[in-house]
PDB file of N, CA, C and O in Angstrom:
ATOM      1  N   MET A   1     143.733  55.907  96.033  1.00  0.00           N
ATOM      2  CA  MET A   1     143.176  56.978  95.863  1.00  0.00           C
ATOM      3  C   MET A   1     141.620  57.005  95.510  1.00  0.00           C
ATOM      4  O   MET A   1     140.957  56.220  94.832  1.00  0.00           O
ATOM      5  N   GLY A   2     141.235  58.224  96.225  1.00  0.00           N
ATOM      6  CA  GLY A   2     139.670  58.069  95.552  1.00  0.00           C
ATOM      7  C   GLY A   2     139.030  58.397  93.877  1.00  0.00           C
ATOM      8  O   GLY A   2     139.779  59.044  93.145  1.00  0.00           O
ATOM      9  N   LYS A   3     137.995  58.055  93.445  1.00  0.00           N
ATOM     10  CA  LYS A   3     137.372  58.391  91.878  1.00  0.00           C
ATOM     11  C   LYS A   3     136.373  59.338  92.161  1.00  0.00           C
ATOM     12  O   LYS A   3     135.288  59.064  92.674  1.00  0.00           O
ATOM     13  N   ILE A   4     136.830  60.690  91.751  1.00  0.00           N
ATOM     14  CA  ILE A   4     135.936  61.751  91.213  1.00  0.00           C
ATOM     15  C   ILE A   4     134.413  60.508  90.141  1.00  0.00           C
ATOM     16  O   ILE A   4     134.265  59.683  89.240  1.00  0.00           O
ATOM     17  N   GLU A   5     133.638  61.384  91.305  1.00  0.00           N
ATOM     18  CA  GLU A   5     132.770  60.413  90.073  1.00  0.00           C
ATOM     19  C   GLU A   5     132.083  62.031  88.842  1.00  0.00           C
ATOM     20  O   GLU A   5     132.198  63.233  89.082  1.00  0.00           O
ATOM     21  N   GLU A   6     131.477  61.406  87.707  1.00  0.00           N
ATOM     22  CA  GLU A   6     130.590  62.306  87.189  1.00  0.00           C
ATOM     23  C   GLU A   6     130.074  62.966  87.597  1.00  0.00           C
ATOM     24  O   GLU A   6     129.510  62.562  88.614  1.00  0.00           O
ATOM     25  N   GLY A   7     129.864  64.149  87.300  1.00  0.00           N
ATOM     26  CA  GLY A   7     128.889  64.986  87.956  1.00  0.00           C
ATOM     27  C   GLY A   7     129.383  66.196  89.063  1.00  0.00           C
ATOM     28  O   GLY A   7     129.092  67.391  89.111  1.00  0.00           O
ATOM     29  N   LYS A   8     130.164  65.441  89.835  1.00  0.00           N
ATOM     30  CA  LYS A   8     130.590  65.942  90.823  1.00  0.00           C
ATOM     31  C   LYS A   8     131.982  67.167  90.608  1.00  0.00           C
ATOM     32  O   LYS A   8     132.456  67.163  89.472  1.00  0.00           O
ATOM     33  N   ASP A   9     132.474  67.935  91.380  1.00  0.00           N
ATOM     34  CA  ASP A   9     133.115  68.804  91.101  1.00  0.00           C
ATOM     35  C   ASP A   9     134.708  68.581  91.188  1.00  0.00           C
ATOM     36  O   ASP A   9     135.146  67.757  91.991  1.00  0.00           O
ATOM     37  N   GLU A  10     135.379  69.155  90.543  1.00  0.00           N
ATOM     38  CA  GLU A  10     136.611  68.549  90.863  1.00  0.00           C
ATOM     39  C   GLU A  10     137.385  68.964  91.357  1.00  0.00           C
ATOM     40  O   GLU A  10     137.769  70.038  90.894  1.00  0.00           O
ATOM     41  N   LYS A  11     138.053  68.472  92.475  1.00  0.00           N
ATOM     42  CA  LYS A  11     139.097  69.599  93.401  1.00  0.00           C
ATOM     43  C   LYS A  11     140.500  69.383  92.020  1.00  0.00           C
ATOM     44  O   LYS A  11     140.701  68.583  91.105  1.00  0.00           O
ATOM     45  N   VAL A  12     141.295  70.775  92.650  1.00  0.00           N
ATOM     46  CA  VAL A  12     142.555  71.116  92.075  1.00  0.00           C
ATOM     47  C   VAL A  12     143.452  71.310  92.818  1.00  0.00           C
ATOM     48  O   VAL A  12     143.461  72.509  93.096  1.00  0.00           O
ATOM     49  N   MET A  13     144.680  70.483  93.589  1.00  0.00           N
ATOM     50  CA  MET A  13     145.482  71.333  93.861  1.00  0.00           C
ATOM     51  C   MET A  13     146.562  72.382  93.824  1.00  0.00           C
ATOM     52  O   MET A  13     147.207  72.951  92.944  1.00  0.00           O
ATOM     53  N   GLY A  14     146.512  72.400  94.796  1.00  0.00           N
ATOM     54  CA  GLY A  14     147.872  74.074  94.654  1.00  0.00           C
ATOM     55  C   GLY A  14     148.391  73.720  94.083  1.00  0.00           C
ATOM     56  O   GLY A  14     148.260  72.532  93.787  1.00  0.00           O
ATOM     57  N   ASN A  15     149.625  74.734  93.367  1.00  0.00           N
ATOM     58  CA  ASN A  15     150.658  74.658  93.046  1.00  0.00           C
ATOM     59  C   ASN A  15     151.697  75.543  94.017  1.00  0.00           C
ATOM     60  O   ASN A  15     151.331  76.713  94.131  1.00  0.00           O
ATOM     61  N   ILE A  16     153.206  75.123  94.902  1.00  0.00           N
ATOM     62  CA  ILE A  16     154.380  75.466  95.486  1.00  0.00           C
ATOM     63  C   ILE A  16     154.985  74.942  94.979  1.00  0.00           C
ATOM     64  O   ILE A  16     155.080  73.780  94.584  1.00  0.00           O
ATOM     65  N   GLN A  17     155.952  76.579  94.890  1.00  0.00           N
ATOM     66  CA  GLN A  17     156.803  77.092  94.459  1.00  0.00           C
ATOM     67  C   GLN A  17     158.078  76.996  95.313  1.00  0.00           C
ATOM     68  O   GLN A  17     157.195  76.368  95.897  1.00  0.00           O
ATOM     69  N   VAL A  18     159.046  76.970  95.880  1.00  0.00           N
ATOM     70  CA  VAL A  18     160.409  77.348  97.044  1.00  0.00           C
ATOM     71  C   VAL A  18     161.384  77.718  96.157  1.00  0.00           C
ATOM     72  O   VAL A  18     162.117  77.066  95.414  1.00  0.00           O
ATOM     73  N   VAL A  19     161.265  78.798  96.357  1.00  0.00           N
ATOM     74  CA  VAL A  19     162.504  79.829  95.512  1.00  0.00           C
ATOM     75  C   VAL A  19     162.944  80.356  96.001  1.00  0.00           C
ATOM     76  O   VAL A  19     162.202  80.759  96.897  1.00  0.00           O
ATOM     77  N   GLY A  20     164.777  81.128  96.140  1.00  0.00           N
ATOM     78  CA  GLY A  20     165.119  81.769  96.955  1.00  0.00           C
ATOM     79  C   GLY A  20     165.913  82.837  96.783  1.00  0.00           C
ATOM     80  O   GLY A  20     166.506  82.908  95.707  1.00  0.00           O
ATOM     81  N   LEU A  21     166.066  83.664  97.559  1.00  0.00           N
ATOM     82  CA  LEU A  21     166.158  84.994  97.543  1.00  0.00           C
ATOM     83  C   LEU A  21     167.725  85.843  96.691  1.00  0.00           C
ATOM     84  O   LEU A  21     168.026  86.966  96.288  1.00  0.00           O
ATOM     85  N   GLY A  22     168.351  84.490  96.772  1.00  0.00           N
ATOM     86  CA  GLY A  22     170.046  84.885  96.844  1.00  0.00           C
ATOM     87  C   GLY A  22     170.590  85.209  97.730  1.00  0.00           C
ATOM     88  O   GLY A  22     169.850  85.237  98.713  1.00  0.00           O
ATOM     89  N   PRO A  23     171.893  85.585  97.988  1.00  0.00           N
ATOM     90  CA  PRO A  23     171.948  85.580  99.376  1.00  0.00           C
ATOM     91  C   PRO A  23     172.056  87.074  99.681  1.00  0.00           C
ATOM     92  O   PRO A  23     171.781  87.158 100.878  1.00  0.00           O
ATOM     93  N   ALA A  24     172.308  88.262  99.220  1.00  0.00           N
ATOM     94  CA  ALA A  24     172.203  89.630  98.897  1.00  0.00           C
ATOM     95  C   ALA A  24     170.929  90.364  98.879  1.00  0.00           C
ATOM     96  O   ALA A  24     170.033  90.350  99.723  1.00  0.00           O
ATOM     97  N   GLY A  25     170.971  90.732  98.245  1.00  0.00           N
ATOM     98  CA  GLY A  25     169.739  92.538  97.596  1.00  0.00           C
ATOM     99  C   GLY A  25     169.500  91.984  95.981  1.00  0.00           C
ATOM    100  O   GLY A  25     170.174  91.083  95.482  1.00  0.00           O
ATOM    101  N   GLU A  26     168.754  92.480  95.505  1.00  0.00           N
ATOM    102  CA  GLU A  26     168.432  92.967  94.896  1.00  0.00           C
ATOM    103  C   GLU A  26     168.895  92.424  93.472  1.00  0.00           C
ATOM    104  O   GLU A  26     168.014  92.328  92.617  1.00  0.00           O
ATOM    105  N   LYS A  27     170.011  92.112  93.187  1.00  0.00           N
ATOM    106  CA  LYS A  27     170.612  92.179  91.726  1.00  0.00           C
ATOM    107  C   LYS A  27     171.244  90.931  92.009  1.00  0.00           C
ATOM    108  O   LYS A  27     172.156  90.717  91.210  1.00  0.00           O
ATOM    109  N   PHE A  28     171.047  89.787  93.086  1.00  0.00           N
ATOM    110  CA  PHE A  28     171.368  88.392  93.378  1.00  0.00           C
ATOM    111  C   PHE A  28     169.800  87.373  92.809  1.00  0.00           C
ATOM    112  O   PHE A  28     169.880  86.171  92.556  1.00  0.00           O
ATOM    113  N   ILE A  29     168.694  88.049  92.721  1.00  0.00           N
ATOM    114  CA  ILE A  29     167.576  87.529  92.531  1.00  0.00           C
ATOM    115  C   ILE A  29     168.225  87.379  91.197  1.00  0.00           C
ATOM    116  O   ILE A  29     168.908  88.177  90.555  1.00  0.00           O
ATOM    117  N   ASN A  30     167.671  85.597  90.819  1.00  0.00           N
ATOM    118  CA  ASN A  30     167.816  85.395  88.927  1.00  0.00           C
ATOM    119  C   ASN A  30     166.610  85.958  88.145  1.00  0.00           C
ATOM    120  O   ASN A  30     165.517  86.061  88.702  1.00  0.00           O
ATOM    121  N   LEU A  31     166.758  86.250  87.119  1.00  0.00           N
ATOM    122  CA  LEU A  31     165.566  86.117  86.364  1.00  0.00           C
ATOM    123  C   LEU A  31     164.390  85.228  86.374  1.00  0.00           C
ATOM    124  O   LEU A  31     163.344  85.442  85.762  1.00  0.00           O
ATOM    125  N   HIS A  32     164.594  84.436  86.958  1.00  0.00           N
ATOM    126  CA  HIS A  32     164.222  83.156  86.738  1.00  0.00           C
ATOM    127  C   HIS A  32     162.536  83.413  88.142  1.00  0.00           C
ATOM    128  O   HIS A  32     161.319  83.238  88.206  1.00  0.00           O
ATOM    129  N   THR A  33     163.506  83.828  88.819  1.00  0.00           N
ATOM    130  CA  THR A  33     162.659  84.031  90.775  1.00  0.00           C
ATOM    131  C   THR A  33     162.005  84.917  90.763  1.00  0.00           C
ATOM    132  O   THR A  33     161.017  85.010  91.491  1.00  0.00           O
ATOM    133  N   TRP A  34     162.563  86.273  89.510  1.00  0.00           N
ATOM    134  CA  TRP A  34     161.682  87.435  89.541  1.00  0.00           C
ATOM    135  C   TRP A  34     160.070  87.058  88.786  1.00  0.00           C
ATOM    136  O   TRP A  34     158.936  87.506  88.956  1.00  0.00           O
ATOM    137  N   HIS A  35     160.650  86.036  87.920  1.00  0.00           N
ATOM    138  CA  HIS A  35     158.831  86.477  86.816  1.00  0.00           C
ATOM    139  C   HIS A  35     157.852  84.764  87.621  1.00  0.00           C
ATOM    140  O   HIS A  35     156.725  84.452  87.235  1.00  0.00           O
ATOM    141  N   ILE A  36     158.678  83.900  88.768  1.00  0.00           N
ATOM    142  CA  ILE A  36     157.645  83.150  89.159  1.00  0.00           C
ATOM    143  C   ILE A  36     157.460  83.791  90.991  1.00  0.00           C
ATOM    144  O   ILE A  36     156.952  83.129  91.896  1.00  0.00           O
ATOM    145  N   LEU A  37     157.915  84.923  91.103  1.00  0.00           N
ATOM    146  CA  LEU A  37     157.326  85.376  91.543  1.00  0.00           C
ATOM    147  C   LEU A  37     156.215  86.690  91.908  1.00  0.00           C
ATOM    148  O   LEU A  37     155.444  86.814  92.859  1.00  0.00           O
ATOM    149  N   ASN A  38     156.581  87.916  90.317  1.00  0.00           N
ATOM    150  CA  ASN A  38     155.327  88.144  89.638  1.00  0.00           C
ATOM    151  C   ASN A  38     153.925  87.282  89.038  1.00  0.00           C
ATOM    152  O   ASN A  38     152.753  87.650  88.964  1.00  0.00           O
ATOM    153  N   ASP A  39     154.401  86.344  88.757  1.00  0.00           N
ATOM    154  CA  ASP A  39     153.108  85.526  88.755  1.00  0.00           C
ATOM    155  C   ASP A  39     152.427  84.573  90.341  1.00  0.00           C
ATOM    156  O   ASP A  39     151.548  83.712  90.302  1.00  0.00           O
ATOM    157  N   ALA A  40     153.077  85.014  91.467  1.00  0.00           N
ATOM    158  CA  ALA A  40     152.819  84.429  92.512  1.00  0.00           C
ATOM    159  C   ALA A  40     150.802  84.805  92.545  1.00  0.00           C
ATOM    160  O   ALA A  40     150.312  85.913  92.326  1.00  0.00           O
ATOM    161  N   GLU A  41     150.277  83.952  92.765  1.00  0.00           N
ATOM    162  CA  GLU A  41     149.053  84.168  93.866  1.00  0.00           C
ATOM    163  C   GLU A  41     148.994  84.755  95.174  1.00  0.00           C
ATOM    164  O   GLU A  41     148.283  85.746  95.342  1.00  0.00           O
ATOM    165  N   GLN A  42     149.790  84.165  96.313  1.00  0.00           N
ATOM    166  CA  GLN A  42     150.893  84.709  97.095  1.00  0.00           C
ATOM    167  C   GLN A  42     152.412  84.291  97.296  1.00  0.00           C
ATOM    168  O   GLN A  42     153.044  83.341  96.835  1.00  0.00           O
ATOM    169  N   ILE A  43     152.727  85.176  98.020  1.00  0.00           N
ATOM    170  CA  ILE A  43     154.709  85.121  98.257  1.00  0.00           C
ATOM    171  C   ILE A  43     153.958  84.941  99.787  1.00  0.00           C
ATOM    172  O   ILE A  43     153.083  85.595 100.355  1.00  0.00           O
ATOM    173  N   CYS A  44     154.816  83.605 100.204  1.00  0.00           N
ATOM    174  CA  CYS A  44     155.469  83.507 101.819  1.00  0.00           C
ATOM    175  C   CYS A  44     156.353  83.442 102.133  1.00  0.00           C
ATOM    176  O   CYS A  44     156.654  82.249 102.088  1.00  0.00           O
ATOM    177  N   LEU A  45     157.589  84.328 102.698  1.00  0.00           N
ATOM    178  CA  LEU A  45     158.408  84.063 103.523  1.00  0.00           C
ATOM    179  C   LEU A  45     158.450  83.785 104.845  1.00  0.00           C
ATOM    180  O   LEU A  45     157.599  83.481 105.682  1.00  0.00           O
ATOM    181  N   ARG A  46     160.013  84.009 104.861  1.00  0.00           N
ATOM    182  CA  ARG A  46     159.645  82.955 105.689  1.00  0.00           C
ATOM    183  C   ARG A  46     160.604  84.491 106.546  1.00  0.00           C
ATOM    184  O   ARG A  46     160.349  84.388 107.746  1.00  0.00           O
ATOM    185  N   THR A  47     161.253  85.370 106.382  1.00  0.00           N
ATOM    186  CA  THR A  47     161.828  86.019 107.491  1.00  0.00           C
ATOM    187  C   THR A  47     161.804  87.303 106.525  1.00  0.00           C
ATOM    188  O   THR A  47     162.489  87.274 105.502  1.00  0.00           O
ATOM    189  N   LYS A  48     161.068  88.365 106.817  1.00  0.00           N
ATOM    190  CA  LYS A  48     161.199  89.188 106.090  1.00  0.00           C
ATOM    191  C   LYS A  48     163.478  90.161 106.564  1.00  0.00           C
ATOM    192  O   LYS A  48     164.119  90.994 105.924  1.00  0.00           O
ATOM    193  N   MET A  49     163.690  89.687 107.389  1.00  0.00           N
ATOM    194  CA  MET A  49     165.120  89.790 107.874  1.00  0.00           C
ATOM    195  C   MET A  49     165.787  89.746 106.626  1.00  0.00           C
ATOM    196  O   MET A  49     166.931  89.750 107.081  1.00  0.00           O
ATOM    197  N   HIS A  50     165.890  89.720 105.826  1.00  0.00           N
ATOM    198  CA  HIS A  50     166.279  89.429 104.200  1.00  0.00           C
ATOM    199  C   HIS A  50     166.828  90.763 103.162  1.00  0.00           C
ATOM    200  O   HIS A  50     166.088  91.675 102.793  1.00  0.00           O
ATOM    201  N   PRO A  51     168.336  90.623 102.792  1.00  0.00           N
ATOM    202  CA  PRO A  51     168.548  91.826 102.220  1.00  0.00           C
ATOM    203  C   PRO A  51     167.533  91.905 100.824  1.00  0.00           C
ATOM    204  O   PRO A  51     167.401  93.072 100.455  1.00  0.00           O
ATOM    205  N   ALA A  52     166.792  90.909  99.973  1.00  0.00           N
ATOM    206  CA  ALA A  52     166.225  91.611  99.268  1.00  0.00           C
ATOM    207  C   ALA A  52     165.208  91.754  99.338  1.00  0.00           C
ATOM    208  O   ALA A  52     164.735  91.878  98.208  1.00  0.00           O
ATOM    209  N   VAL A  53     164.294  91.837 100.295  1.00  0.00           N
ATOM    210  CA  VAL A  53     162.717  92.111 100.683  1.00  0.00           C
ATOM    211  C   VAL A  53     162.578  93.845 100.796  1.00  0.00           C
ATOM    212  O   VAL A  53     161.532  94.240 101.310  1.00  0.00           O
ATOM    213  N   GLU A  54     163.388  94.700 100.431  1.00  0.00           N
ATOM    214  CA  GLU A  54     163.497  96.288 100.338  1.00  0.00           C
ATOM    215  C   GLU A  54     163.037  96.099  98.638  1.00  0.00           C
ATOM    216  O   GLU A  54     161.925  96.523  98.324  1.00  0.00           O
ATOM    217  N   ALA A  55     163.722  95.597  97.802  1.00  0.00           N
ATOM    218  CA  ALA A  55     163.765  95.352  96.544  1.00  0.00           C
ATOM    219  C   ALA A  55     161.981  94.117  96.023  1.00  0.00           C
ATOM    220  O   ALA A  55     161.944  93.670  94.877  1.00  0.00           O
ATOM    221  N   LEU A  56     160.698  93.765  97.094  1.00  0.00           N
ATOM    222  CA  LEU A  56     159.529  93.604  96.400  1.00  0.00           C
ATOM    223  C   LEU A  56     158.809  93.963  96.483  1.00  0.00           C
ATOM    224  O   LEU A  56     157.771  93.798  95.842  1.00  0.00           O
ATOM    225  N   GLU A  57     159.243  95.198  98.051  1.00  0.00           N
ATOM    226  CA  GLU A  57     158.087  96.319  98.457  1.00  0.00           C
ATOM    227  C   GLU A  57     158.515  97.407  97.688  1.00  0.00           C
ATOM    228  O   GLU A  57     157.790  98.386  97.508  1.00  0.00           O
ATOM    229  N   LYS A  58     159.748  97.298  97.176  1.00  0.00           N
ATOM    230  CA  LYS A  58     160.370  98.501  95.840  1.00  0.00           C
ATOM    231  C   LYS A  58     158.760  98.270  94.306  1.00  0.00           C
ATOM    232  O   LYS A  58     158.240  98.876  93.369  1.00  0.00           O
ATOM    233  N   LYS A  59     158.701  97.253  94.906  1.00  0.00           N
ATOM    234  CA  LYS A  59     157.974  96.978  93.763  1.00  0.00           C
ATOM    235  C   LYS A  59     156.293  96.227  93.502  1.00  0.00           C
ATOM    236  O   LYS A  59     155.504  95.566  92.826  1.00  0.00           O
ATOM    237  N   ASN A  60     156.575  96.888  94.505  1.00  0.00           N
ATOM    238  CA  ASN A  60     154.544  96.121  95.245  1.00  0.00           C
ATOM    239  C   ASN A  60     154.763  95.001  95.047  1.00  0.00           C
ATOM    240  O   ASN A  60     153.711  94.559  94.587  1.00  0.00           O
ATOM    241  N   ILE A  61     155.604  94.083  95.105  1.00  0.00           N
ATOM    242  CA  ILE A  61     154.994  93.083  95.364  1.00  0.00           C
ATOM    243  C   ILE A  61     154.898  92.055  97.267  1.00  0.00           C
ATOM    244  O   ILE A  61     155.670  91.654  98.137  1.00  0.00           O
ATOM    245  N   ASN A  62     153.180  92.098  96.918  1.00  0.00           N
ATOM    246  CA  ASN A  62     153.025  91.700  98.412  1.00  0.00           C
ATOM    247  C   ASN A  62     153.140  90.551  98.598  1.00  0.00           C
ATOM    248  O   ASN A  62     152.787  89.774  97.710  1.00  0.00           O
ATOM    249  N   PHE A  63     153.715  90.033  99.911  1.00  0.00           N
ATOM    250  CA  PHE A  63     153.812  88.866 100.548  1.00  0.00           C
ATOM    251  C   PHE A  63     153.376  88.894 102.477  1.00  0.00           C
ATOM    252  O   PHE A  63     152.750  89.797 103.032  1.00  0.00           O
ATOM    253  N   ILE A  64     153.930  87.647 103.141  1.00  0.00           N
ATOM    254  CA  ILE A  64     153.325  87.383 104.672  1.00  0.00           C
ATOM    255  C   ILE A  64     154.926  86.805 104.398  1.00  0.00           C
ATOM    256  O   ILE A  64     155.664  86.464 103.474  1.00  0.00           O
ATOM    257  N   ASN A  65     154.905  86.956 105.923  1.00  0.00           N
ATOM    258  CA  ASN A  65     156.099  86.855 106.637  1.00  0.00           C
ATOM    259  C   ASN A  65     156.132  85.862 107.740  1.00  0.00           C
ATOM    260  O   ASN A  65     155.050  85.691 108.303  1.00  0.00           O
ATOM    261  N   TYR A  66     156.761  85.431 108.007  1.00  0.00           N
ATOM    262  CA  TYR A  66     156.421  84.113 109.695  1.00  0.00           C
ATOM    263  C   TYR A  66     157.086  84.753 111.348  1.00  0.00           C
ATOM    264  O   TYR A  66     156.898  84.430 112.521  1.00  0.00           O
ATOM    265  N   ARG A  67     158.117  86.041 110.483  1.00  0.00           N
ATOM    266  CA  ARG A  67     159.254  86.492 111.483  1.00  0.00           C
ATOM    267  C   ARG A  67     159.241  87.529 111.019  1.00  0.00           C
ATOM    268  O   ARG A  67     160.001  88.402 111.439  1.00  0.00           O
TER     269      ARG A  67
END
């Protein structure tokens, strides 16, 4: 690993958290996952074709999806 020299800008790695939306709708998303979703800078979904996505949209939680 490279050493950061004094006076140089530090590079900070981002944080990736992987969570599951549960097997169905909103009631299956646990509280810990809701906190992560609400605090996230960006949310990437594998697919928008999941019953819980409607709950994200209702709560105005922005996301991008790959399918």
